[in-house]
N, C-alpha and C positions, 0 to 999 in steps of 0.2 A: 722508287719511294725512298726518302731519306730515313735512316734509322739512327737517331742521335742517342748515344749512350751517355748518361750523365755520370761523370767521374769527379770525385772530390779528392784533390791532391793537396794535402794540407800538412804543414809542420808547425807545431805549437810549442813554445817554451814558457813555462809558468815559474814564477819566483815564489818561494815560500815566505810567508810573513805571519807574525803572531799578533793577536789582539788581546788586550787586557781582560782579565776575568777573575772572579774570586769566589770563595766558598760562601756557604750560607751564613757563616758567622763573620764575614768581612764587614768592615765599617764603611767602605765606600764602593761606589759603582764605577766601571771603567768610563773614561771620558771619550766621547765620540769625536773623532776628527774627520774633516772632509777628505774624501779619497782623491789622491793625486795620481794621474796616469803615469804608469811606470815606463822606464826605458825598455826597449826591446831590440832584438837583432834585426837589422835592416832586411826588408823584403828583397828577394833576388829571384830572377827568372832566366832561363836559358833561351837563346834564339832557336827558332825552329826552321829547319830546311826541309821542305816537303816537295813531292812530285805531284803534279796535277793528276787527279783521278775523278771520274764521274761520281758524284755523290760521296766524295771522300770526306773523312773526318779525321781529327787529330785532337790530342789533349795538350794543354800547356804544362810546362814543367816549372812549377813555382815552389820556392822553399821559404821557410821561416814564417809561415802564416800563423796568426794568433787570434783571428776573429773572422768577420764577414768580409769576403773578397768580392770586388766588382771589377769587371773587365769592360774595356771600350776601345774602339779604334781611335788612335791619337788624332787630335785636331789637325786638319790639313792632309791627312793620309788618304790614299785611295780606299773607297769603300766597296769596290766591286771585286776585290781579290778573295776575300773571305767574309763569312758571317761568324760572329762569336756570341755565344749565350752570355749575357752580362752577369749571371749568377754562377753557373757551373763552369764557364770558360770553355765549353765544348766548341771546337772550331769546325765549321762546315766550309769545305773548299769550293769556291765559285769559279775562279779563273787563275791563270798564271800571272805572277807579278810579285811585288814586294810591298809590304805595309808594316805598320808598327802598332803594337798594342800597349796601352797603359793599364796597369793593374794597381788598384788601391786596396789596402788591407786596413780595416778599422775595427776597433774593439772598445768596449766600455772600460777596460782595465789598463790597456796599453796604448801608447802613442801611435797615431796613424803613420803608416809607411807606404810608399809607392815606388814603382819601378817601371821600366819599359822593356819590351823585347821585340825583336824583329820576327816576322813571318815571311819567309821567302818560298814562293811556290814556283818550282821550275816547270818548263814545258815537258810534257810526257812524250814518249815514243808511241806512235800510232800503231798498235798491234792489231787493229781491226781491219786495216787495209788488206783486202783479199782479192787475188787474181790468179787464175790457174791456167794450165795448158789446155788448149782446145784443138780440135781437128776439124777442118773445113774442106769441102770439095773444090776442085778446080772450077766446076761449073755448078751453079745452083739457082733455082728459080724461087727460093724462099729467103726471107730475111734472116740473117745470122747476126746476133748481137755480140759485141765485145763487152761483156758484163764484168764490172768490178764493184765491190762494196766497201763501205767503211771509210771513204775519203772524208777529210776534215776541212779541206780548202780547195783552192784552184788546182786542177789536174792537167798535166801535159803528158802526151803519149808519143813515143818514138818507136819507129819500125826499122829494123835492120835485118837484111839488106832492104833497101827501098825498091819499089816497083813490083813486088810480088802480090801485094794486097792494096785495096783501096778502102779508106776509112772515112765515114761520114760522121763528123763530130756532133752534128745537130741531132741525128737520130740514133747514133751509137751502133749503126750497122757496119759490118765488114764484108767485103766481097773480094774473092780471089781474082787475079788477073789472068787465070787460065794456065798458070805454070806451076807444076808440082814443086815442092820444096819446103824449107823451114824458115820461119821468120821469128826473130827474137823481139819481143815487145817489152818496152820499159815504160812503166807508169810512175810518174813523179807527182806525189801529193805535196803541194807547197806548204801544207799545214795552215795553222791559224795561231791565234794568241796562245792557245793551250797545248798545241802539238807542234813538234819539230818536223821539218821536211822529211818525208819518207819515200823510199823508192822500192818498187816491186817489179820483178821480171818474170816473164813466162814465155812459153813457146807456142807458136801457131804452126801446126803441121798441115800442109796443103797436099791433099791426096788426089790422084787421078782415079776416077771411078767410072764404071760403066754407067751411062746415063740411066738405063732402065733397071739397074740392079739396086734393090732396096738395101740401104746401108745407113747406120746411125753412127755418130761420133761417140767414142768413149768419153765419159765424164769423170773428171777428177777435181774435187773441191775440198778445201779445208772446212772442218765442221764450224757451223754457226748456229746459234739458237734461232729456230724458226726458218731455217734454210729450206727453200723449195726449188726444185729443178724441173725444167721441161726437157723432153728428149730433143736432140738436135739431129734431124735427118739430113744427110749429106748427099743422098742420091735416091733415085726411085721414081716411079711413075706417079703422076698427080691423081687425085681423086680416090674413090673407094672409102673403105672404113678401116680404121686401125683398132687393134686390140693389143693390150700390153699385159704381161704377167711376169712374175718373178720365177725364174727357172729353178732357184734354190728350193722351191717347194715350201712346205709349212715349216718355217723356222721359228723356234721358240723365242728367239730374240732378234727380230729383223732389224736391219739398219735403217729402214725407211718404210713408209706406206706408199702404195701405188694406186693411182686412179686408172682403172682398166680401160676407160674410154679415152681420156685425154693424155694419159701418160704422165700427169703431174706427180712428181715424187716429193714427198715431205720427209725430210731427213730426221731420223731419230737419234742416231749415234754414229760413231766412227766404225768403219769396216768396209767391206766390198760385197757387191751383189751383181748379179747378172739379170738383165731384163730381156725377155723375148718379145719382139714386136711382130705382129702378124697383120698384113695388109690384104684385105679382100677387095679386089678390083671390081669395077662395074661391068655392064654387059658388053662394053666396047672391047674388053679384054676377056670376054667369055667367062666372067666371074672367077678369074684366076686368083690364086692366093700366093703371096710372097711372104717369106719368113726370114728374119735375121735376129741377131742378138747383139747387145752391147753391154759393156761393163760400167759400173758406177763405183768409184772409189772415193770414200770420204776419209780424209786424213785428219790428224789431230788439229784442232782449231788453234788459231793464234790467240794469245792472251797477254795482258799486261803483267808486268812483274808484281809479285805479291809485296805489299808494303805494310810493315808493322813497326811503328816508332817505339823507342824506349818509353817507359812509363815510370812515374813517381806517384805512389799511392800511400794513403794512410791506412794503418792496420785496422781491419774490421772483421771480426770473427763471424759475423752474421751474414754479410753481403758477399756475393761472388763478383769478381772483377772480370770484365770483358774488355780485352785489349782493343785498340783502335786498328782494326784490320781493314785495309783498302785493297781493291782490285782482286778479291777472291772470286772464284767461279763456283764454289761449293762451300758448305759449312767447313770451317777450318778446325783442326784438332791440334792440341798443344802437347809438348813434351818438356818436362823440366830437366835440363841437363845438369845443373848444379844449383845449390841453394834450396834443396828440398825441405830445409827447416824453416824457410820463409814462405814458400809457395808450393802448392800441390794442385793437380788437376782433379776437379770434382768428377766423380765417376758417373753421376747422373746427367749433369748438364754439359760437361766438357769444358766449362769455364774454369777460371783460376780461383782457388780458395786460398785466402791469406792465413798462414799459420803463425807467423811471428815477424818481428822486425829483422830486416836483413836484405840481402840482394840475391836475386836468382837470375840465372841465364836460361831463357825459355826458347824453344824452337816451335814456330808455327808451321804446320804442314797443310797444304791444300792439294789433296790427291784423291778426293772422293768422286770427282766428275771425270770419268775415263775418256771423255770427249776432248779434254784439254790436257796438255802436258802438266805433270805435277810440278809444284813449286814450293819452296820453303824459305823461311827467313828466321834468323836469330835476333832476339831482342832482349833487353834487360828490364827487369821489374825491380825497382827499389821500393821496399816497404819501410816507411818511416813510422815512428811511434804515433799512435792516434791521440786526438784530443780526449782527455779524460771525460767520460760521460757524466761525471759528477758524483759526489758523495752526499748523501742526505744528512742534514743536521740531525744530531741524535742526542739521546739521553740514556745514561746507564745508572743503575742504582746498586750500591753495595752496603753491607753492614759493617760498622766499625770493627776493626781488629788491629791491635797495636802492631805497627810496621808490616801490615799485610800488603802484599804486592799483587796487582791485577793488571791484565792487558786487555783494554777495551777493544771492541770491534764495532764497525759501523756499516749500515746498509749502503751498498754501492762500492765498498772497499775492494780494490783490486790488488793492492800490494801491502806495504808496511806503512803504518801511520807515524807521523811525527807530530807530537803534541807540544803546545806552548801555552803560556798564560801565567798570570801572577796570582797565586793563591796560597793560603796557609792551610788548606784542607788536605791537599795531596802534594807530594813532591814528584817531579817529572824527570824521567830519564829515557829519551827516545820514545818508544811506544809503551813504556811500562810506568804504572803509577804506584807510588808507595803511600798508603793511607796514613795521614798524620792525625786527623781529628774528624769528628762528625761535622757535617755542614754541606754546603753546595759550592761547587767550583765551576766557573765558566771558563772553558778552555777553547783553544783554536786547534783544529786538526787538519793536517794535509796528508793525503795519500800519495805515496811516491809512484803509484801506477804500475808497479811491477815491471816486467820486461817489455810489455807491448804498448804501454800507455804513458803519456806525459803526466807530470804531477797534477793533482786536482787543485781546484781553487780552494782556499781556506774556508772551512765551515765551522760552525759552533758545535761544541760537545759539552753538554751539561752532565756533571758527575755529582750524583747525590750519594752522600755517605750518611746512612741512618745510624742513630744511636743504638748501641748494642745492649741486650739485657745484662745486668751486672751479675756477679757471683751470688749464689744463694745466701740469704741472710739467716743465720742460726743464732738464736738467743736462748740461753739457759735460764730456768727459774731460780730464784734466790730464796734460800731458807736460812734464817738466822734467829738467834735468841736476842731479845732486846737488851741493848747496852746503851747507856746515855752517850751522846755525841759520837756514835759509831757510824761509819760509812761502809757499807757492804759492797764488795766488788761484784760485777755481773759479767758472765762469760759471753762474748759476742764474736762470731766468726762471719766473714764476708761483709764487714762493716766499712769497706773502703768508701770514704767520702763523709758527708755530714749526716749524722743520725738525728732523727726527730723522735723523741720519746714523749708519749701522751698518756695520761691516766685514763682508764676506761670510764671511771665515774669521779665525781668531785670529791667523794669520800676517800678515794684511794690515796690522795696526797696527805691525808691525816695520819696514815699508817707509815708510808715511806715516800720519799721525794727524790727524784733523779738529779744528781749533781752533774751538770753538763761539763764543767771544767775538769773535775776529777774522775768522771765516768764511773760513778758508783751511786748507791742508794743510801741516803741518810735515813736511819731508822728513827721513827717517832713514837710508836707504841706497838703493842702486840696486835696481831690481826693479819688479814690477807688483803693485799692490794694487787690490782691487775693493771698492766700497762701494755701499750702498743708501740712497737719499734718499727720505724720506716727509714730506709736509706734514701735520702732525697735524690732527685734527678741531678746528674752532673753534666759536665761538658760533653762526655762521650758515652754515658750510660743512662739508661732509663731508670726511673724510680723502682725500688724493690716492692714486692708485695708486703702488706702489713704482717708483722709477727707479734702475736700476743704472748705475754709471759706473766708470771705471778711472783710476788714477793710475800713470803710467809714469815711473819715475825712472831716467834713463840715467846710466851711469858718466861721469865726467869724462874729458876729453881723448880721447874716442872720435872717430876720423876717419870711420868709416862712419855714415851717417845714413839715416834713413827718414822719409818725409813723413807723419808722424802714425800714429796707430793706425787700425784699421779697425772701424767700427761699422755694423752692418746690423740690420734687423728681420727676424725669422724669416718665411719664406715657404715654403709647402709645395711639394714637387716637386724639392727638392735643386738649387736654382739655383747657378751658378758666378759668382764675382766676382773682380776683379783685386786683387792685393796693392797696398798703397800704394807710391808711387814712392820709389826709393832714390837716395842721392847719396854721393859720396866713395869709391865702390868701385873696384876694379881691373878688374872685368869677369868675374872668375872667381867667380860668385855661385851659391850654392845655398840652398834653403829647407828647413827642418825644423820639424815640429811638436814643441814641447817638452811631452812627455807628462806629466812630473811637475808642471808648472805649468798644465796645462790640464784642464778638465773633459772627461770621456769623451764621445765621439760628438757633439761640437759641430761640428767641421769636419774636412775632409781637405785637404791642401795638395800641389800638384804640386811636386816637388823642383826641377825645372828652371825652369818658368815662374812659379812662385809663385801660380798661380791657386788660389782657395779655393772648395771646394764646401760649401755650408751644409747641415748635417744636422739640428741641433737648436739651440735657444736655449742660451746659456751663454757662458762665457769661455774663451779659449785664448791661448796665447803661441806665436808663430812666430819662430824665430831665422833671421836672414840671415847667412850666413857668406861672407866674402871671403877667398879663399886667398892673396891678395897676389901680389907679383912682386918683381923686384929693386929696385924703388923704394919699395914700401910693405909694411909688415908686415901679417900677417893680422889680421883683426878680425871680431868677431861682434857683431851688434846685434839685440835683440829688438823686436818690436812686438806690441801686444795686439790681439786680435780679440774684439769683443763682438757677439754675436748676441742682440739684445734680444727679449724675449717680445712677440709680436704682440698687438694689441688683440683680445680675445675677440669674435668677430663674432656671438655668439648673440643672438637676439631672441625674446621670448615675447609672445604676444598672446592675448586671449580675444575671442570674438565676442559682440556684444550679443544678448540673447535675451529671452524672456518667461518669466514665472513658471510653474513646473510643480512640483506638490507633491513629486515624486520626481526632479526634474531634476538632472542632473549636467553641469557645463561642463568640457570638456577643453581644456587649453592647446594652442596651436599653436606648435611648435618650429621655429626656423630656425637652421641652422649651429651646432648644439649641440656644444660641445667640452668634454668632461669632465663631472664631476658638477655637479649643480645642486640647490639647496634653495629652498623657498618659505616665505613668512610673510605673514600678513594685517596690514594697517595697524592695525585695531582689531577683534580677533577677537570681542569681546563684543557689538559692535553691528553688525558687518558682515552684509550680507544673504547671505553665503555662508560655508561652512565647508570647510576643507581636509580632504580625505579621502585624501591620498596622491599623490605624484608630480605635484603641481600640479592634480590634479582637484578640482573644487569642487562640493559639494552645495548646492543652492539652498534658502535658508531664508526669504527674503522678497524684496522688490523694492528697487530703488535702485542707486546707483553703488557699485562695490566696487573696492578697491585691493589689488593683490597684489605684494609685493616678491619679487624672485628674486635669488639670489646664486649666480653660476657660479664654482666653485672654480678656483684657479690650477692650471695644468698646466705641464708642462715648457716648452711652447712658447707658451703663452697666459697673459695676465694674468687675474687674477680680475676679475670685473665684477659690479656690482649694477644692477638696473633696476626699473622700476615698470610694471606692466600694469594698465590700467584698462578696465572695461567696464560696461555698464548692463543691469540686469534690469527690463524694463518690466512693467506690469500685464498679466495674462493676460486673454483674452476670457472674459467671464462664461459658465459652462457652461449657463446657462439652467435652465428647469424643464420637465420632461416634462409634456405635456398629459394630463389625466385627465378622467374623466367621473364626476360625483357626482349621486346622487339623494338629495335631502333630503326627509324626511317633515315635513310642516307641523305645527306646534303654535303656539298663540298666544304672542306675545312671545318666541318661541324665537330663540336666538342660537347660531350655529355658527362655529367656527374650523377650517378645513380643515387637515389634517396635511400641510403642504408641507415640502419639503427645507429644511435650515438655510440661513438667509440669510447672504450674505457682507457685504452693506452694508444700509443702511436701505432698507426697501421702501415702495412706495406702491401702494395697491390701488384699483381702480375696477371698475365693473360695467357691462356692456352687454347688449343683448338682440338676438341674431341674428334673432329672429322679429319684431322691430319693437316699437314702443310705448315707453311711459315706464317705465323699469326701477324707478324709485322707488316705484311703486305696489305692487311685489311684493317687492323685495329692497333692502336698504340695507347698504353695507359701510363700515366704519371705514377711512378712507384710511391710517392709520398702523399699525393692528393687524391688519387683514384680517378682523375679526369681522363676520359676516354676520347681519343681523336679517331673519327671515322675516316679511313683512308680509301677503302674500296668495298665492294660487296660482290657476292657470288651466290647463285642458287645452291641450296643444300649445304651451305657452309655455316657451321655453328662454332661458337666460342664460349669459353668459360672464364669468368672473372674470379681470381683467387685472392684471398685476403688473409694475412696473418696480423696478430696484434701483440705488441710488447706488453710486458707486465705493467700493471698500474698499482696504485696504492691499495686497491681492493681486490683485484683479480689477477690470476696467473696468465702466463703467456698462452696465446691462442695459436695452435699450429695452423699452417696454411690450409685453407679449406675453400671449396668452390661456393660462392654466394649467389652467383647469377649465371644462368645459361642465356647467352645472347645470340640473337640472329639479327642480321642487318638486311632490311628489306629495301627494295627500290623506292625511289621517291614517288609519291602520288602525283597525279596530274594537278597542275596549278601551283605547284611548289617552286618550280624552276622559273627563271626569267622567261623561258619559252618552252612550249611543248611542240616538238617537231616530229613530222612523219615523213619518212623517206619512201617514196613509191616509184621514183623514176630511176633510170639507169645512171643519170648524173644529176645530182642535186647540189645547188649552190646556196650557201647560207652566209649572209653578211652579218658581221658583228653589230650588236646594238651599242657598243662602246662609243662614247663621244671623246675623241682624242684631242679636241681643240684646246681643252683647258690644261693639258699637260700635268694632270694630277700625279701621274705615275709614269714610270719608264716602261720599256717593252714588257709585254705580258708573257707568262708561261702558260703552256697548254697541257692539260691532263685529260685522261680518259679513265672512267670508272665503270664497272658493271660488265666488262668483257675483257678478254685477253687481247693482246695485240702483238704483232711481230713485223718482221721486215719483208719487203716484197722480194720476189725472185729477181734474178738479174734481168730476165726478159721484161718483167713488169717495170722494173726500175728504168730500163732502157727505153721503154715505150712511153712511160708517164712522168718519170722524174721523181723527185723527193716525195716521200710519204710513208705512211704506216698502213699495215693490213689488219683489219679487224675480222676475226671469224665470229659471226653473229648467229646464234641459234634461233631458228624460226619454227613455227608450228602451223600445220594446216588448219585453217579456220573451220573446215567441215570434215566430216568423216570421209575416208577415201576407200573406194572399191567395196568388195564383199567382206573385208575384214571387220568393218564397223569400228575402225580406230582412226585416231588422228596420228599423223606422222611428224616427227621432229627431224629437221635437217639443218645443215650449216650453209650459210651464205657468206662469201668473202667480200668485205667492203675495202675500198682504197680511199683513205682520208688524206687530203693534201691541204697545205696551208699557203695562202697567197697574201702577202703583206707588203706594205711600202707606202710611199707618198701618194696621196690621193690623185695627184696629177698623172701618175703612171698606173697605179692600181685602182681601177674603177670598173663599174659594170660594163661600160662600152668596150673596155680594153681587156676584160677578163678572158674572153675566148682566145685572144692572141697569146696571153700569158700561159693559158693551158696548153695551147698548141706548141708553144716554144719551151714547154716544160720548165717554167720559171718559178715553180713552187719553192718556198724557202724551207730551211731545215725545220722539221716538225717541232723540235724541242726548244729551239733558240728564239725564233721570231725576230722581229726587227721593229724599228721606230724611225719615223721621218723627223729629221733634225730641223728642217726649215718649212714646215707646214703640217697640216693634219695628216693622220695616218689612216689608211683603209685596211680593214681586216676581213678576209674571206676564208671560208672553209668549203671544200668540195667533197662530196661523198659519191664515190663511183661504185656501182654494183659490179664487182670484178668477176665473180664466178657464181652462176646460179645452176651449175650442172646438176647438183644434187636434187633440186626441185624440178628441173626440166625433165627428169626421168619419168615423172608421173604424167604420162600422156593423157590419161583419162580424167585428170583433175585440172579444171580451169579456175578454181576458186583462189582466194587469197591465202597467202602465207604471212603470219604475223609474228612479231618478235615474242620470244618466250618470256623475256623480261627486258624492260627498257634499259638503255645504257646512257651514261652521262658524259658530256664533254664540257669542261669548264676552263675559264681563264683566271689566273691570279697574277698579282703584281706586288712589288714592294712599294708600299705607301706609308705615309707618315701616320702613326697611330695617335689619335687624340688622347687615348688613355695613358700610354707610356711615353709619348713624345719621341719615339724612335721609329725608324722604318721597319715595318714588319710585313710578312706576306699576308695579303688580304684578297678576298674573293672579288672578282670584277664582274663576271657574268657566268651563267651556266644554262645549258640546254638539256632537256630530257628528250631522248630520241627513241622513236619506234620505227619499225619497218612494216610496210604493207606491200607485198610483191605478188606478182603472178608469173607463171612460167612464160618463156618466150614463145 
């Protein structure tokens, strides 16, 4: 099965640019100009020189990418050397040869660039050709086969010296000419398009033996997966019954399994074992027994050289990188020799984790399968800066402070910002802003990406500078004695800006009038006048709170005096204060509240002591009356009492929270006095919405600003404030675990109906029952599409999903979302439902090859394991594969009351060619002549229709033949599938793609011989 690993090898260069923007007080908006695609560094790619390997893959090495890249085989180039994924560029090796790839890189921001590179696939050395020394007797009455495996082309055999043996190339049998000695055998495999010519030599030892002495030839073979051997008897009497056993006894780690009746040895690992063979002869030999032993030595298997090409990858801290490893015989592990600041080996998966930009020298080691020689290769991993994932357009808010310096930050920022724009609200210096005035600035921000990312695309940054509260306004009361044409100064602090002075009542201007130009009060007559001072809102400051003051104009020549007016700030609880000190009186003093000149319910005054009780804020006039004596005349003098409104102590706050779709945030009130209203800073973009009385409904995440205005009351000033809080991302709700049963069909792809994603998902597959998942299922990491490759009983898988952060939810750690089992296809789903019940079954394909819609087909098997035949089986039948199929007795057997499960071996062979030669009438001859074609390659007739046949031969029923008392049927434990596919033109994509041609669902129904 092909495992294609998608790799993105990208290099991106971004140019910084600025766009016009201005503050809130700017007079003009920026002019939008059409975008012109920018110049870019030309795309470049390195030529690839590869060696052919079965199911080999490779990655292109392309530099200076800035957008979406598309790969295709150049027009006129051969298309049978490689296949290339048009999006990822992953190369699948098909055959030796040379071709050329065109790669085009296009972007919405940069000009399109293209280049070409060669892919040269050299012929590989055939490491699978296997042939070992054998020993044969000078005289034998049984067939001895000269068995070899792994040939790729036409084979020639040479014997030196000649005359000692006779070889039949049609049957593969070898017979000694009766003379002891040694013969050197040289096998030359001419190879084919993908493999160079290969030669192997071995020795045949011819031994003279006693005709009636039982003796077996020692066996020596290199290890191969699925290798099975039969004992080779070189002498002994015919007939009788043989029994085989391992002399080594109960070995905890045997090198093979042994059939005690047939002697069939299934090799498990490298090593040496001794087999004892016992022959029990018949009555003609008085039931005598003969016993001998022979050795079986399994040497290290031949293997192709490990291939790992250099790689160029983009930095990605989240993803693990799997190098393109070809010709491995076991899982490969890696060792970083240098450049450990760029790459490290992940402790859990063994894959490479990218740490930063740079180059690393890595060693790949393939030494876990002790049945093959260890191999290792050095390769280079170049980690280039990654394309910036993007910075979100943002908005920041500050309060005006003269020459205040701030450094904004943005969501998605990875390095240092560079800010640009035309504005009079702030001045720019790198990533630092100096506040110049209140307003709004529209800026452009570019993140340099730090050490591991390329610069980001320019995004907008809105800078809001709010007007600041001004300094406290302090206004003193004025007390003067009336003089004609006199202007009395007034003490004002914090009056920066324009002052607005307003009389409290229309009568106040009859007593005194504020002179704006000279900033003083013109006195008109005696009395008390009340005024309100307000500093108006300016460019950078908010308006001040109103301040009330009084102007007291005393009549001239008055002898009674009072030490100023009384000003206090309202306090709850009706506190009492003393009146101002008086002078010039006679001692007969009384106090009286002047009602017509006072606001109601402001104060009460004690007639005798003059103590004043504060009731509410406002203004009042108290008259002091001196009754006089024989020396002084009576006099009355007033003084003003001002009870100023207290500062409103209200405070409003909101607690930070996390996003909730129906969430409502309630304000926290402290010391609320009177009515209060609320407004949002920017209701269109705010993450909350006002829903009444300060309650906020949650719309999204981020910081929100709520202004509140507490209305003026009789005793308290109006006040405005700002409450700010933050809505954080919510925890991802995750995905409920489910159980899915998928019905197998060839090339079937399934996408599970999972809940809607909040962020970008990444999918992976694991197997709780162990083993390599990629033999059965493959999942697209970005889309979650599952490809069904194979199925097996009691094999389960789990689909894992992680989810990137979204605007509303946090990152979801990888979690299993579905436990998956793949079940065999039901009857009626395949093109044909077949039952094998004969020792040899012939099946003709239903494919009509007359229309030439596609080229030669590929043949695949699912639902059962398969392996190579033994040398003897290969010599007897020719090309083919062996399927061990599990069968179950249809009925209960014996007294145990149980059904039994056993294994039957099938030999599947492929006969294809022109119909003139390959047809039903000639098929028996082709079978007899062992003309089966290579099981994996197939063929096609160039000048006529093509016939396709498969034969299924029941090779070994020994395990069910043992049940002498059971004559019932044995049926397949689970059906298996044989299907054909071919490269055909896809109507959807317009390219040639692998598509299903036909498939059969196959069951066995057998009885013992």
